[in-house]
C-alpha angles and dihedrals in degrees: 000000000000092000091051090052091047092052091047090050091050091052091050090052091052093047092046090059094054110071095199093049090047090051091050090048092052092047090051091049090050091049091051090048092049092047093050092047091049092050091048092050091047091050092050091048091049092050091049092048090049092052092048093048091048092051092048092048090051090052090049091051091048090049091053090050091051091051091050088052090055101259118152125243090253093052091046090052090051096048099041104038090230120134121256089247092053092049093046092048091047093050092046092050090053094045094245096128 
């Protein structure tokens, strides 16, 4: 392990003396950093969208259950948090109104 560290340190010393090589090294490090940040942000956004979609699907399923139990559109809106338009469209799509 010590020899690997020593060789890496020697390479850093050589690169540090060459301005162009040092510039390329810094640009590559910045690109790696930007890539990792972009991937992290995309993953977080994807997770959030998945959570939101799952919650909405659960509310849709609950709304359909309420309709099958005889609840009105207005009651379904109140109990699910969906808009009247969403509930009406959902019921229409499923042939319930």
